[in-house]
All heavy atoms as an XYZ file, in Angstrom:
720
protein
N       0.834     -1.177      0.049
C      -0.044      0.014     -0.029
C       0.835      1.246     -0.044
O       0.563      2.273     -0.621
C      -0.987     -0.042      1.263
C      -1.880      1.082      1.228
S      -3.287      0.641      0.234
C      -4.455      1.914      0.833
N       1.947      1.202      0.648
C       2.920      2.427      0.767
C       3.455      2.661     -0.590
O       3.558      3.788     -1.022
C       3.941      2.154      1.814
C       3.299      2.172      3.284
C       4.932      3.357      1.778
C       4.201      1.814      4.390
N       4.015      1.663     -1.275
C       4.649      1.899     -2.551
C       3.609      2.452     -3.646
O       3.831      3.337     -4.356
C       5.265      0.672     -3.100
C       6.500      0.271     -2.462
C       6.374     -1.054     -1.569
O       5.341     -1.622     -1.586
N       7.394     -1.321     -0.948
N       2.378      1.885     -3.603
C       1.342      2.369     -4.413
C       0.973      3.820     -4.183
O       0.785      4.561     -5.127
N       0.931      4.269     -2.947
C       0.562      5.557     -2.751
C       1.696      6.528     -2.885
O       1.498      7.747     -3.318
C       0.012      5.807     -1.270
O       1.099      5.499     -0.399
N       2.904      6.095     -2.711
C       3.968      6.892     -3.078
C       4.287      7.147     -4.519
O       4.783      8.189     -4.889
C       5.325      6.342     -2.396
S       5.247      6.372     -0.523
N       3.908      6.122     -5.257
C       4.098      6.224     -6.795
C       3.212      7.229     -7.359
O       3.503      7.628     -8.426
C       4.022      4.771     -7.390
N       2.017      7.479     -6.725
C       1.105      8.318     -7.450
C       1.569      9.769     -7.201
O       2.112     10.031     -6.140
C      -0.295      8.140     -6.835
O      -0.359      8.489     -5.515
N       1.208     10.653     -8.229
C       1.639     12.021     -8.035
C       0.523     12.894     -7.458
O       0.523     14.117     -7.639
C       2.058     12.442     -9.418
N      -0.452     12.249     -6.843
C      -1.553     13.090     -6.245
C      -1.271     13.655     -4.912
O      -0.363     13.205     -4.237
C      -2.813     12.169     -6.159
C      -3.395     11.595     -7.490
C      -4.505     10.624     -7.194
O      -4.787     10.306     -6.164
N      -5.059     10.230     -8.298
N      -1.922     14.740     -4.630
C      -1.685     15.254     -3.295
C      -2.299     14.467     -2.200
O      -3.129     13.666     -2.439
C      -2.211     16.710     -3.293
C      -3.683     16.805     -3.312
C      -4.413     16.785     -2.126
C      -4.422     16.813     -4.500
C      -5.776     16.920     -2.148
C      -5.801     16.848     -4.499
C      -6.492     16.816     -3.285
O      -7.779     16.963     -3.375
N      -1.794     14.668     -0.984
C      -2.241     13.886      0.097
C      -3.340     14.640      0.824
O      -3.198     15.837      1.108
C      -1.154     13.614      1.097
C      -1.560     12.858      2.294
C      -1.912     11.646      2.448
C      -1.776     13.408      3.678
N      -2.308     11.250      3.690
C      -2.183     12.361      4.513
C      -1.565     14.699      4.190
C      -2.458     12.566      5.790
C      -1.963     14.849      5.497
C      -2.238     13.804      6.358
N      -4.510     13.894      1.033
C      -5.628     14.515      1.710
C      -5.588     14.173      3.168
O      -5.666     13.035      3.507
C      -7.024     13.982      1.098
C      -8.187     14.568      1.836
O      -7.999     15.610      2.524
O      -9.305     14.074      1.472
N      -5.281     15.175      4.066
C      -5.072     14.839      5.457
C      -6.365     14.269      6.085
O      -6.311     13.680      7.195
C      -4.761     16.154      6.168
C      -5.116     17.165      5.161
C      -5.172     16.509      3.725
N      -7.561     14.407      5.471
C      -8.795     13.920      6.068
C      -9.084     12.439      5.616
O     -10.014     11.858      6.137
C      -9.939     14.829      5.751
C      -9.735     16.220      6.269
C     -10.938     17.145      5.803
C      -9.643     16.221      7.724
N      -8.305     11.907      4.740
C      -8.639     10.602      4.178
C      -8.089      9.595      5.170
O      -7.103      9.695      5.800
C      -8.057     10.368      2.814
O      -6.584     10.241      2.863
N      -8.755      8.438      5.185
C      -8.390      7.416      6.124
C      -7.151      6.619      5.570
O      -6.375      6.101      6.299
C      -9.491      6.485      6.370
C     -10.666      7.002      7.200
C     -11.672      6.000      7.453
N     -12.692      6.577      8.195
C     -13.623      5.988      8.898
N     -13.703      4.669      8.792
N     -14.593      6.559      9.655
N      -6.999      6.550      4.171
C      -6.004      5.854      3.645
C      -4.619      6.516      4.014
O      -3.624      5.926      4.114
C      -6.214      5.652      2.244
O      -6.334      6.903      1.522
C      -7.429      4.724      1.848
N      -4.722      7.882      3.957
C      -3.538      8.715      4.213
C      -2.962      8.361      5.692
O      -1.790      8.233      5.831
N      -3.935      8.288      6.611
C      -3.539      7.961      7.998
C      -3.057      6.603      8.054
O      -2.001      6.266      8.802
C      -4.748      8.189      8.884
C      -4.510      7.893     10.363
C      -3.395      8.848     10.909
C      -5.823      8.074     11.113
N      -3.645      5.610      7.385
C      -3.215      4.211      7.392
C      -1.869      4.121      6.778
O      -0.966      3.310      7.368
C      -4.182      3.377      6.562
C      -3.860      1.865      6.646
C      -5.049      1.169      5.856
C      -4.734     -0.257      5.765
N      -5.786     -0.981      4.872
N      -1.548      4.743      5.654
C      -0.222      4.796      5.028
C       0.890      5.415      6.164
O       1.948      4.786      6.200
C      -0.126      5.588      3.841
C      -0.872      4.976      2.670
O      -1.255      3.756      2.760
O      -1.171      5.620      1.662
N       0.458      6.445      6.813
C       1.480      6.981      7.831
C       1.663      6.025      8.842
O       2.820      5.888      9.270
C       0.882      8.235      8.276
O       0.716      9.299      7.363
N       0.728      5.343      9.440
C       0.901      4.390     10.488
C       1.882      3.237      9.951
O       2.672      2.703     10.619
C      -0.510      3.858     11.006
C      -0.302      2.739     11.916
C      -1.262      4.925     11.724
N       1.541      2.673      8.737
C       2.383      1.677      8.130
C       3.788      2.124      7.991
O       4.722      1.405      8.266
C       1.799      1.202      6.905
C       0.611      0.357      6.963
C      -0.020     -0.031      5.608
O       0.389      0.467      4.627
N      -0.988     -0.811      5.640
N       3.981      3.334      7.534
C       5.244      3.877      7.299
C       6.065      4.088      8.610
O       7.272      3.709      8.741
C       5.265      5.226      6.582
C       6.568      5.713      6.044
C       7.364      4.658      5.211
C       6.246      6.910      5.245
N       5.327      4.515      9.655
C       6.090      4.641     10.990
C       6.425      3.295     11.515
O       7.388      3.122     12.207
C       5.033      5.300     11.904
C       4.855      6.800     11.746
S       6.312      7.727     11.671
C       6.921      7.643     13.301
N       5.564      2.184     11.193
C       5.851      0.814     11.630
C       7.278      0.446     11.050
O       8.061     -0.219     11.507
N       7.371      0.805      9.722
C       8.662      0.600      8.955
C       9.827      1.143      9.599
O      10.971      0.593      9.808
C       8.617      0.926      7.451
C       7.728      0.034      6.677
C       7.704      0.713      5.205
C       8.293     -1.299      6.452
N       9.667      2.464     10.005
C      10.741      3.129     10.663
C      11.131      2.505     11.978
O      12.292      2.419     12.392
C      10.358      4.581     10.822
C      10.232      5.240      9.447
C      11.386      5.352     11.644
C       9.697      6.622      9.428
N      10.103      2.046     12.756
C      10.370      1.585     14.058
C      11.003      0.179     14.078
O      11.673     -0.203     15.030
C       9.083      1.588     14.904
C       8.465      2.901     15.236
C       7.173      2.820     15.981
C       9.486      3.781     16.070
N      10.664     -0.603     13.039
C      11.239     -1.998     12.959
C      12.696     -1.979     12.692
O      13.417     -2.812     13.167
C      10.554     -2.765     11.730
C       9.154     -3.206     12.194
C       8.643     -4.053     11.002
C       7.156     -4.426     11.275
N       6.562     -5.161     10.046
N      13.100     -1.028     11.843
C      14.566     -0.957     11.602
C      15.125     -1.987     10.688
O      16.279     -1.983     10.336
C      15.429     -0.772     12.797
C      15.223      0.561     13.540
C      16.202      0.656     14.682
N      15.696      1.760     15.586
C      16.495      2.937     15.682
N      17.725      2.995     15.125
N      16.091      3.837     16.506
N      14.342     -3.030     10.380
C      14.957     -3.954      9.453
C      14.650     -3.560      8.022
O      15.406     -3.978      7.137
C      14.337     -5.413      9.720
C      12.862     -5.414      9.651
O      12.137     -4.339      9.638
O      12.292     -6.458      9.756
N      13.543     -2.917      7.789
C      13.292     -2.401      6.355
C      13.445     -0.912      6.573
O      12.601     -0.164      7.018
C      11.909     -2.666      5.971
C      11.738     -4.172      5.783
O      12.744     -4.874      5.508
N      10.426     -4.663      5.820
N      14.516     -0.345      6.122
C      14.583      1.116      6.180
C      13.843      1.869      5.092
O      13.777      1.295      4.012
C      16.204      1.486      5.946
C      17.071      1.082      7.061
S      16.659      1.829      8.614
C      17.098      3.469      8.201
N      13.098      2.826      5.485
C      12.237      3.516      4.458
C      13.178      4.306      3.414
O      14.286      4.726      3.845
C      11.469      4.551      5.262
C      12.332      4.765      6.581
C      13.054      3.488      6.718
N      12.681      4.463      2.270
C      13.455      5.112      1.201
C      13.317      6.601      1.437
O      12.503      7.043      2.246
C      12.915      4.783     -0.131
O      11.480      5.270     -0.229
C      12.796      3.313     -0.384
N      14.153      7.398      0.701
C      14.123      8.869      0.865
C      12.728      9.399      0.402
O      12.199     10.288      1.096
C      15.194      9.449     -0.020
N      12.122      8.710     -0.518
C      10.815      9.255     -0.938
C       9.764      9.032      0.083
O       8.898      9.784      0.281
C      10.399      8.395     -2.358
C       9.068      8.946     -2.897
C       8.863      8.417     -4.152
C       7.509      8.749     -4.649
N       7.385      9.874     -5.422
N       9.847      7.893      0.808
C       8.899      7.576      1.928
C       9.099      8.565      2.991
O       8.126      9.053      3.567
C       9.097      6.169      2.485
C       8.530      5.161      1.426
C       8.886      3.782      1.881
O       9.805      3.503      2.525
N       8.112      2.735      1.472
N      10.312      8.901      3.350
C      10.659      9.880      4.418
C      10.057     11.282      3.963
O       9.488     12.098      4.783
C      12.116      9.887      4.722
C      12.619      8.791      5.505
C      14.120      8.874      5.604
C      11.915      8.679      6.771
N      10.322     11.602      2.623
C       9.808     12.900      2.144
C       8.299     12.898      2.279
O       7.770     13.915      2.590
C      10.288     13.077      0.762
N       7.613     11.848      1.912
C       6.149     11.723      2.010
C       5.753     11.984      3.442
O       4.770     12.592      3.739
C       5.603     10.452      1.487
C       5.701     10.279     -0.014
O       5.836     11.398     -0.655
O       5.593      9.211     -0.611
N       6.450     11.320      4.425
C       6.018     11.560      5.856
C       6.207     12.966      6.233
O       5.424     13.525      6.916
C       6.783     10.474      6.692
C       5.954      9.299      7.083
C       7.165     11.311      8.019
C       6.284      8.686      8.297
N       7.281     13.540      5.818
C       7.525     14.960      6.122
C       6.568     15.887      5.480
O       5.907     16.821      6.189
N       6.008     15.606      4.354
C       5.010     16.362      3.631
C       3.634     16.152      4.319
O       2.981     17.180      4.612
C       4.854     15.934      2.134
C       3.721     16.566      1.490
C       3.818     17.961      1.154
C       2.566     16.005      1.104
C       2.798     18.548      0.478
C       1.587     16.540      0.504
C       1.608     17.922      0.205
O       0.649     18.535     -0.438
N       3.276     15.035      4.623
C       2.007     14.809      5.399
C       2.013     15.437      6.789
O       1.052     16.014      7.098
C       1.815     13.164      5.538
C       1.569     12.475      4.214
C       1.391     11.079      4.360
C       1.170     10.369      3.071
N       1.050      8.942      3.211
N       3.143     15.373      7.488
C       3.225     15.949      8.768
C       3.089     17.518      8.641
O       2.388     18.093      9.405
C       4.572     15.556      9.468
O       4.688     14.125      9.553
C       4.597     16.226     10.850
N       3.865     18.031      7.714
C       3.702     19.457      7.457
C       2.387     19.926      7.084
O       1.848     20.938      7.572
C       4.728     19.897      6.362
C       4.808     21.301      6.124
C       5.384     22.279      6.947
C       4.156     21.850      4.953
C       5.333     23.634      6.767
C       4.195     23.198      4.650
C       4.717     24.044      5.586
N       1.728     19.215      6.130
C       0.421     19.525      5.697
C      -0.573     19.491      6.861
O      -1.441     20.337      7.023
C      -0.057     18.606      4.610
O       0.737     18.637      3.409
N      -0.542     18.402      7.655
C      -1.486     18.338      8.835
C      -1.204     19.465      9.745
O      -2.126     20.062     10.380
C      -1.184     17.013      9.442
O      -1.395     15.984      8.596
C      -2.139     16.805     10.682
N       0.095     19.805     10.059
C       0.304     20.912     11.004
C      -0.230     22.201     10.448
O      -0.740     22.975     11.210
C       1.820     20.968     11.395
O       2.592     21.384     10.218
N      -0.133     22.465      9.255
C      -0.590     23.667      8.537
C      -2.104     23.758      8.653
O      -2.733     24.853      8.918
C      -0.071     23.930      7.099
C       1.311     24.154      6.961
S       1.799     25.722      7.771
C       2.732     25.165      9.132
N      -2.805     22.694      8.431
C      -4.177     22.571      8.531
C      -4.641     22.866      9.980
O      -5.573     23.662     10.155
C      -4.737     21.165      8.093
C      -6.159     21.069      8.141
S      -6.781     19.438      7.786
C      -6.096     18.453      9.157
N      -3.936     22.277     10.974
C      -4.348     22.624     12.372
C      -4.078     24.056     12.738
O      -4.913     24.629     13.462
C      -3.616     21.654     13.258
C      -4.043     20.166     13.125
C      -3.107     19.220     13.990
C      -5.535     19.979     13.552
N      -2.971     24.562     12.289
C      -2.748     26.097     12.506
C      -3.791     26.952     11.898
O      -4.103     28.032     12.448
C      -1.336     26.339     12.029
C      -0.152     25.898     12.890
C       1.179     26.187     12.243
C      -0.193     26.653     14.243
N      -4.247     26.522     10.704
C      -5.246     27.298     10.103
C      -6.625     27.297     10.932
O      -7.280     28.301     11.014
C      -5.430     26.864      8.619
O      -4.257     26.921      7.892
C      -6.613     27.628      7.915
N      -6.952     26.187     11.257
C      -8.280     25.950     12.127
C      -7.985     26.762     13.449
O      -8.984     27.457     13.810
C      -8.434     24.511     12.391
C      -9.566     24.305     13.370
C      -8.896     23.804     11.096
N      -6.932     26.616     14.075
C      -6.693     27.335     15.329
C      -6.677     28.895     15.094
O      -7.243     29.682     15.881
C      -5.377     26.925     15.985
C      -5.109     27.536     17.328
C      -5.967     27.407     18.373
C      -3.915     28.307     17.485
C      -5.708     27.914     19.601
C      -3.776     28.881     18.768
C      -4.568     28.640     19.774
O      -4.337     29.308     20.920
N      -6.039     29.311     13.971
C      -6.113     30.776     13.645
C      -7.515     31.340     13.439
O      -7.839     32.373     13.786
N      -8.320     30.491     12.773
C      -9.691     30.856     12.537
C     -10.473     30.996     13.894
O     -11.291     31.922     14.124
N     -10.210     30.076     14.698
C     -10.814     30.026     16.050
C     -10.414     31.337     16.755
O     -11.281     32.032     17.411
C     -10.485     28.824     16.872
C     -10.768     28.920     18.360
C     -11.985     28.756     18.767
C      -9.669     29.150     19.253
C     -12.256     28.935     20.139
C      -9.938     29.327     20.636
C     -11.267     29.187     21.083
O     -11.625     29.287     22.442
N      -9.128     31.576     16.792
C      -8.711     32.902     17.600
C      -9.279     34.079     16.901
O      -9.687     34.969     17.673
C      -7.101     32.923     17.503
C      -6.396     31.995     18.291
C      -4.918     32.060     18.114
C      -6.728     32.095     19.797
N      -9.382     34.219     15.630
C     -10.016     35.309     14.916
C     -11.433     35.514     15.270
O     -11.909     36.611     15.546
C      -9.756     35.128     13.445
S     -10.383     36.593     12.468
N     -12.167     34.310     15.347
C     -13.566     34.445     15.654
C     -13.790     34.893     17.040
O     -14.718     35.529     17.408
C     -14.321     33.207     15.266
O     -13.800     32.114     16.140
N     -12.966     34.392     17.967
C     -13.008     34.716     19.511
C     -12.747     36.291     19.568
O     -13.549     36.971     20.292
C     -12.070     34.023     20.240
C     -11.928     34.522     21.645
C     -12.585     32.545     20.395
N     -11.820     36.793     18.861
C     -11.440     38.198     18.891
C     -12.599     38.992     18.418
O     -12.933     40.074     18.913
C     -10.141     38.412     18.142
C      -9.655     39.853     18.320
C      -8.329     40.053     17.771
N      -7.902     41.350     17.967
C      -6.681     41.752     18.331
N      -5.843     40.805     18.617
N      -6.394     42.958     18.510
N     -13.217     38.623     17.244
C     -14.303     39.337     16.648
C     -15.551     39.293     17.683
O     -16.256     40.341     17.859
C     -14.637     38.668     15.444
N     -15.753     38.239     18.324
C     -16.858     38.084     19.215
C     -16.730     39.095     20.347
O     -17.640     39.785     20.748
C     -16.925     36.643     19.742
C     -18.014     36.498     20.838
C     -19.312     36.428     20.527
C     -17.530     36.363     22.243
C     -20.262     36.237     21.583
C     -18.537     36.209     23.205
C     -19.826     36.173     22.916
O     -20.733     35.998     23.894
N     -15.482     39.118     21.007
C     -15.181     40.078     22.084
C     -15.303     41.403     21.685
O     -15.820     42.379     22.292
C     -13.872     39.739     22.616
C     -13.826     38.465     23.511
N     -14.596     38.345     24.520
C     -13.148     37.353     23.308
C     -14.461     37.062     25.084
N     -13.498     36.472     24.371
N     -14.808     41.746     20.353
C     -15.026     43.094     19.853
C     -16.458     43.552     19.737
O     -16.721     44.643     20.277
C     -14.362     43.216     18.505
C     -14.603     44.460     17.735
C     -13.795     45.620     18.128
C     -15.489     44.530     16.739
C     -14.109     46.824     17.486
C     -15.796     45.736     16.086
C     -15.100     46.869     16.496
O     -15.371     48.055     15.805
N     -17.292     42.708     19.253
C     -18.697     43.116     19.110
C     -19.428     43.123     20.455
O     -20.360     43.973     20.677
C     -19.335     42.153     18.202
C     -19.006     42.425     16.704
C     -18.381     41.423     15.996
C     -19.306     43.573     16.067
C     -18.098     41.642     14.712
C     -18.975     43.916     14.733
C     -18.320     42.914     14.060
N     -19.091     42.326     21.339
C     -19.643     42.313     22.748
C     -19.142     43.697     23.428
O     -19.979     44.402     23.985
C     -19.154     41.154     23.532
C     -19.650     39.883     23.132
C     -21.047     39.725     23.644
O     -22.072     40.581     23.216
N     -21.433     38.768     24.367
N     -17.936     44.066     23.328
C     -17.471     45.308     23.854
C     -18.178     46.490     23.240
O     -18.578     47.416     23.897
C     -16.063     45.361     23.678
C     -15.317     46.588     24.535
C     -13.721     46.601     24.459
N     -13.185     45.310     24.374
C     -12.521     44.815     23.288
N     -12.421     45.542     22.283
N     -11.936     43.625     23.358
N     -18.360     46.519     21.983
C     -18.953     47.594     21.295
C     -20.397     47.662     21.658
O     -20.898     48.774     21.918
C     -18.918     47.374     19.733
C     -19.274     48.555     18.917
C     -19.013     48.504     17.579
N     -19.949     47.649     16.756
C     -20.068     47.459     15.623
N     -19.201     48.148     14.726
N     -21.001     46.721     15.039
N     -20.991     46.546     21.863
C     -22.460     46.625     22.253
C     -22.561     47.090     23.723
O     -23.562     47.864     23.934
C     -23.028     45.073     22.249
O     -24.287     45.050     22.754
N     -21.729     46.665     24.548
C     -21.766     47.151     25.938
C     -21.488     48.657     25.975
O     -22.083     49.388     26.846
C     -20.824     46.379     26.894
O     -19.551     46.673     26.562
N     -20.536     49.167     25.206
C     -20.299     50.522     25.168
C     -21.440     51.397     24.597
O     -21.760     52.449     25.171
C     -19.092     50.863     24.314
C     -17.782     50.477     24.974
C     -16.543     50.642     24.126
O     -16.739     50.784     22.800
N     -15.386     50.365     24.692
N     -22.191     50.808     23.633
C     -23.384     51.620     23.199
C     -24.460     51.564     24.161
O     -25.188     52.525     24.289
C     -23.973     50.826     21.941
C     -23.164     51.196     20.595
C     -23.783     50.529     19.435
N     -22.927     50.836     18.279
C     -23.286     50.385     17.041
N     -24.172     49.525     16.887
N     -22.499     50.745     15.986
N     -24.624     50.415     24.892
C     -25.696     50.424     25.936
C     -25.280     51.402     27.006
O     -26.133     52.131     27.596
C     -25.755     48.951     26.505
C     -26.873     48.695     27.441
C     -26.953     47.335     27.877
O     -26.133     46.567     27.578
N     -28.025     47.073     28.614
N     -24.074     51.527     27.475
C     -23.645     52.378     28.467
C     -23.900     53.897     28.006
O     -24.246     54.700     28.822
C     -22.137     52.229     28.788
N     -23.640     54.094     26.786
C     -23.908     55.546     26.245
C     -25.378     55.890     26.213
O     -25.750     56.997     26.532
C     -23.226     55.576     24.780
N     -26.183     54.910     25.875
C     -27.605     55.078     25.794
C     -28.117     55.256     27.333
O     -28.926     56.192     27.575
C     -28.329     53.834     25.354
C     -28.313     53.823     23.785
C     -29.230     54.864     23.289
O     -30.275     55.194     23.763
O     -28.819     55.494     22.212
N     -27.608     54.477     28.214
C     -28.003     54.714     29.685
C     -27.605     56.143     30.258
O     -28.255     56.786     30.975
C     -27.408     53.682     30.465
C     -28.059     52.322     30.298
C     -27.468     51.177     31.114
O     -26.434     51.570     31.896
O     -27.864     50.052     30.947
N     -26.322     56.477     29.753
C     -25.937     57.821     30.205
C     -26.725     59.000     29.598
O     -27.036     59.932     30.278
C     -24.476     58.014     29.722
C     -23.748     59.282     30.347
C     -22.274     59.269     29.955
O     -21.807     58.543     29.130
N     -21.524     60.052     30.704
N     -27.150     58.868     28.256
C     -28.108     59.734     27.750
C     -29.453     59.992     28.419
O     -29.852     60.981     28.675
C     -28.316     59.386     26.227
C     -27.442     59.964     25.235
C     -27.939     59.569     23.798
C     -27.061     59.945     22.842
N     -27.511     59.476     21.415
N     -30.003     58.697     28.789
C     -31.271     58.773     29.356
C     -31.164     59.306     30.696
O     -32.080     59.881     31.270
C     -31.949     57.311     29.370
O     -31.045     56.413     30.058
C     -32.214     56.873     27.987
N     -30.232     58.936     31.483
C     -30.055     59.512     32.959
C     -29.710     60.948     32.959
O     -30.125     61.690     33.775
C     -29.034     58.642     33.671
O     -27.735     58.858     33.139
N     -28.944     61.384     31.850
C     -28.643     62.813     31.779
C     -29.899     63.674     31.402
O     -29.941     64.912     31.627
N     -30.824     63.058     30.629
C     -32.010     63.744     30.134
C     -33.027     64.029     31.288
O     -33.864     64.890     31.186
C     -32.694     63.015     28.984
N     -32.971     63.269     32.300
C     -33.849     63.470     33.480
C     -33.520     64.593     34.291
O     -33.682     65.577     34.642
C     -33.846     62.280     34.377
C     -34.339     60.941     33.706
C     -34.201     59.813     34.791
C     -35.895     61.025     33.427
């Protein structure tokens, strides 16, 4: 399975189950030490690791951005409410 997936020139989909299965099999090869992985297999593992980490960083960055936007709009709403209360109390 590893040689077949390495021979194809398609990109690796981090959400596919076969990609994860290939990574686990390749890690098994590295840990056994009797079958040394080829340079292409090591490059594939590096690419898969890098792709996954970039995907996770993107998701985390989106989360941080949405939390910041949420707090911004909450603060703006509370400031508007405080200004309205100050207007109404000043008018009396």
